[in-house]
C-alpha positions in Angstrom: 89.4 37.1 78.8 88.7 38.1 75.1 85.0 38.5 74.4 83.9 38.3 78.0 82.6 41.4 79.8 83.4 40.7 83.4 81.4 43.6 84.8 78.4 42.2 82.9 79.1 38.8 84.5 79.2 40.4 87.9 75.9 42.2 87.4 74.2 39.0 86.2 75.6 36.9 89.1 74.4 39.6 91.6 70.9 39.6 90.1 70.7 35.8 90.2 71.8 35.6 93.8 69.7 38.5 94.9 66.6 36.8 93.4 67.3 33.2 94.4 69.9 33.0 97.1 71.2 29.5 97.5 67.9 27.5 97.9 67.7 24.8 100.6 66.5 22.2 98.1 69.6 22.9 96.0 71.9 22.7 99.0 70.3 19.4 100.1 71.0 17.9 96.6 74.5 19.2 95.7 75.7 21.0 98.8 77.8 24.2 98.2 81.2 24.6 96.5 82.6 26.1 99.7 82.0 22.7 101.4 84.7 21.2 99.1 87.2 23.9 100.2 86.3 23.2 103.9 86.9 19.4 103.5 90.3 20.0 101.9 91.4 22.5 104.5 90.2 20.3 107.4 92.0 17.3 105.9 95.2 19.2 105.6 94.9 20.7 109.1 94.2 17.3 110.6 97.2 15.7 108.9 99.8 18.5 109.0 99.0 20.8 112.0 100.5 18.4 114.5 101.8 19.5 117.9 104.9 17.5 117.6 106.1 19.8 114.8 107.9 23.1 115.2 106.1 26.4 114.5 108.3 26.8 111.5 107.3 23.4 110.1 103.6 24.1 110.7 103.8 27.5 109.1 105.5 25.9 106.0 102.8 23.2 105.8 100.2 25.9 106.1 101.7 27.6 103.1 101.5 24.3 101.2 97.9 23.8 102.2 96.9 27.3 101.0 98.9 26.8 97.8 97.1 23.5 97.0 93.8 25.1 97.8 94.2 28.2 95.7 95.9 26.5 92.9 93.1 23.9 92.6 90.3 26.5 92.9 91.9 28.9 90.5 93.0 26.3 88.0 89.6 24.6 87.8 87.8 28.0 87.5 90.1 29.2 84.8 89.7 26.0 82.8 85.9 26.1 83.1 85.7 29.8 82.1 87.9 29.1 79.1 85.6 26.2 78.0 82.5 28.4 78.4 84.0 31.1 76.3 85.1 28.7 73.6 81.8 26.8 73.5 79.2 29.5 74.3 80.7 32.4 72.5 78.6 35.5 73.0 76.6 33.8 75.7 79.6 32.9 77.8 78.8 35.8 80.2 75.6 34.1 81.2 77.3 30.7 81.8 80.1 32.3 83.8 77.5 34.3 85.8 75.6 31.1 86.8 78.8 29.5 88.0 79.7 32.6 89.9 76.3 32.8 91.6 77.2 30.4 94.5 80.2 32.6 95.3 77.9 35.5 96.3 75.8 35.8 99.5 73.6 38.8 98.8 70.3 37.1 99.5 71.5 34.5 102.1 73.1 37.2 104.3 69.9 39.2 104.3 67.8 36.2 105.0 70.0 35.1 107.9 69.7 38.5 109.6 66.0 38.9 109.2 65.0 36.2 111.8 67.1 37.9 114.5 65.0 41.1 114.1 61.8 39.2 114.0 62.6 37.2 117.2 63.6 40.4 119.0 60.5 42.2 117.9 58.4 39.3 119.3 60.2 39.4 122.6 61.8 36.0 122.0 65.3 36.5 123.3 66.2 32.8 123.1 65.0 32.6 119.5 67.0 35.7 118.7 70.1 34.2 120.3 69.7 31.0 118.3 69.2 33.0 115.1 72.3 35.3 115.7 74.3 32.2 116.7 74.0 31.1 113.0 75.9 34.2 111.8 78.4 35.1 114.6 81.3 33.4 116.4 80.7 34.9 119.8 78.8 33.1 122.6 75.1 34.0 121.9 73.9 32.7 125.3 75.8 35.5 127.0 74.1 38.3 125.0 71.2 40.4 126.2 68.7 41.8 123.7 70.8 44.9 122.8 73.9 42.6 122.5 72.1 40.3 120.1 71.0 43.3 118.0 74.6 44.7 117.9 75.9 41.3 116.9 73.5 41.1 114.0 74.2 44.6 112.8 78.0 44.0 113.1 77.8 40.7 111.2 75.7 42.3 108.5 78.2 45.1 108.0 81.3 42.8 108.0 79.7 40.3 105.7 78.7 43.0 103.3 82.5 42.9 102.5 83.1 39.2 102.7 79.9 38.0 101.1 79.1 40.7 98.6 81.8 43.4 97.8 84.9 41.2 97.8 83.4 38.5 95.6 82.0 41.1 93.2 85.3 42.9 93.2 87.4 39.8 92.4 84.8 38.6 89.9 85.0 41.9 88.1 88.8 42.1 88.2 89.7 38.5 87.5 86.6 36.6 86.4 85.6 33.2 87.7 89.2 32.3 88.9 89.4 35.5 90.9 86.0 34.9 92.6 86.7 31.3 93.5 90.3 31.9 94.6 88.9 34.6 97.0 86.2 32.2 98.3 88.7 29.5 98.9 91.0 31.9 100.7 88.2 33.4 102.8 87.1 29.8 103.8 90.6 29.0 104.8 90.8 32.2 106.9 87.5 31.4 108.7 88.6 27.8 109.5 92.3 28.2 110.4 93.2 31.9 110.3 92.9 32.3 114.0 95.3 33.7 116.7 94.8 30.9 119.1 97.9 28.7 119.7 96.5 25.7 117.8 96.2 27.7 114.5 98.6 30.6 114.9 101.4 29.1 112.8 99.5 26.8 110.5 96.9 29.4 109.6 99.2 32.4 109.4 99.4 32.4 105.6 95.6 32.1 105.2 95.0 35.0 107.6 97.6 37.3 106.0 96.5 36.6 102.4 92.8 37.1 103.4 93.8 40.5 104.8 95.4 41.4 101.5 92.4 40.2 99.4 89.9 42.2 101.5 91.9 45.4 101.7 90.3 47.2 98.7 86.8 45.6 99.0 86.5 46.5 102.7 87.1 50.1 102.0 84.8 50.1 99.0 82.1 48.5 101.3 82.5 51.3 103.8 82.3 54.0 101.1 79.1 52.5 99.7 77.5 52.3 103.1 78.2 56.0 103.7 77.0 56.9 100.2 73.8 54.9 100.7 73.2 56.7 104.0 74.5 60.1 103.0 76.4 60.2 106.3 78.8 58.2 108.4 82.1 59.4 106.9 83.6 60.9 110.0 83.0 57.8 112.2 84.3 55.5 109.5 87.6 57.4 109.2 87.9 57.8 113.0 86.9 54.3 114.2 87.7 51.9 111.3 91.0 51.0 113.1 89.2 50.1 116.4 88.7 46.6 115.0 91.2 43.8 115.4 90.9 43.1 111.7 92.6 45.7 109.4 89.5 45.4 107.1 86.3 44.6 109.0 86.4 47.9 110.9 85.7 49.9 107.7 82.1 48.7 106.9 81.3 48.3 110.6 82.4 51.9 111.4 80.5 53.1 108.3 77.4 51.3 109.5 77.8 52.7 113.1 78.2 56.2 111.8 75.4 56.0 109.3 72.9 54.8 111.8 74.3 56.7 114.8 75.0 53.5 116.8 77.7 52.2 119.0 79.0 48.7 117.8 81.6 46.2 118.9 82.8 46.7 122.5 83.5 43.9 125.0 82.6 40.4 123.7 82.7 36.8 124.9 84.3 34.0 122.9 84.4 30.5 124.2 83.6 31.7 127.7 86.4 34.3 127.7 85.5 38.0 127.9 87.6 40.2 125.5 87.7 44.0 126.2 87.4 45.3 122.6 87.0 49.0 121.9 83.8 50.5 120.8 83.1 51.6 117.2 80.8 54.6 116.9 79.5 57.1 119.5 75.8 56.7 119.2 73.4 54.4 121.1 74.5 51.0 122.3 71.1 49.8 123.4 70.0 48.5 120.0 66.7 46.8 119.2 64.9 45.1 116.3 64.2 48.4 114.7 68.0 49.1 114.4 68.5 45.7 112.6 65.7 46.7 110.3 67.3 50.0 109.6 70.7 48.2 109.0 69.0 45.9 106.5 67.5 48.8 104.6 70.9 50.4 104.4 72.4 47.1 103.3 69.9 46.8 100.5 70.7 50.4 99.3 74.4 49.8 99.5 74.0 46.6 97.4 71.9 48.5 94.9 74.6 51.1 94.6 77.3 48.4 94.1 75.4 46.8 91.2 74.6 50.2 89.6 78.3 51.1 89.7 79.4 47.8 88.2 76.6 48.1 85.6 77.9 51.5 84.7 81.3 50.0 84.2 79.9 47.3 82.0 78.1 49.9 79.9 81.3 52.0 79.5 83.3 48.9 78.5 
């Protein structure tokens, strides 16, 4: 948009989120924009994803649900950005950055992983399971201490894409509409983009579009992790496809290679054991010190991301 430096907006939004996160007091007062997406998706799923309909009909209604969601999010964000540019002029970048801030999870991701490491370091396995249960979908009660640590490191690596790189990428490329369309789509994928029979047809569109939206950011995330560590390239290229997702394997394999760890492997969801392949060829018996190392690497990778975007803002 004329007069608006999107890389500058991205850097400002990153710095705001890295400094403040999304404070609890603010969440208690106004919630979070993603909650609006979740209510719309849940309402559509309840009304339209009926077992008396054919798979074709449910897939078509899933397309309609995603179209309404993305159209509403993108249209509202575009209008707000246009108004900010028209009314704030040269200061529009700051207004757009403030409204982009909730779409990032730089601080909250870090702050959700730290308690897992602290509980493990204190020998509190139950506390560590509760903490990791806040950030992963697997059954935490089935995890031993190394399993909890692996889950935390895997979630940190995968969410580096979903919560940091992808929002920054789409904000830099397409401004406020790009960021909030991505967040709406990613929310839809997390709620209905599953392979289980209930969601397979209705959530198909959300899952496929989320794969497309994360394609470039996931690979950028993996590259930044390797750059931040100065290693990990071989494992990233070799094992990135060992993940069920076409994208999540890139930052996870980069993290595994960078820290010489073995991630993923067999996992339990809803009481069912799934024989997933391993990512990496290092140690599988992780502990709190490995989570701390992953957090340090995460911070360096985030720093590299904002430096690169800042350089782009300077060039433009």
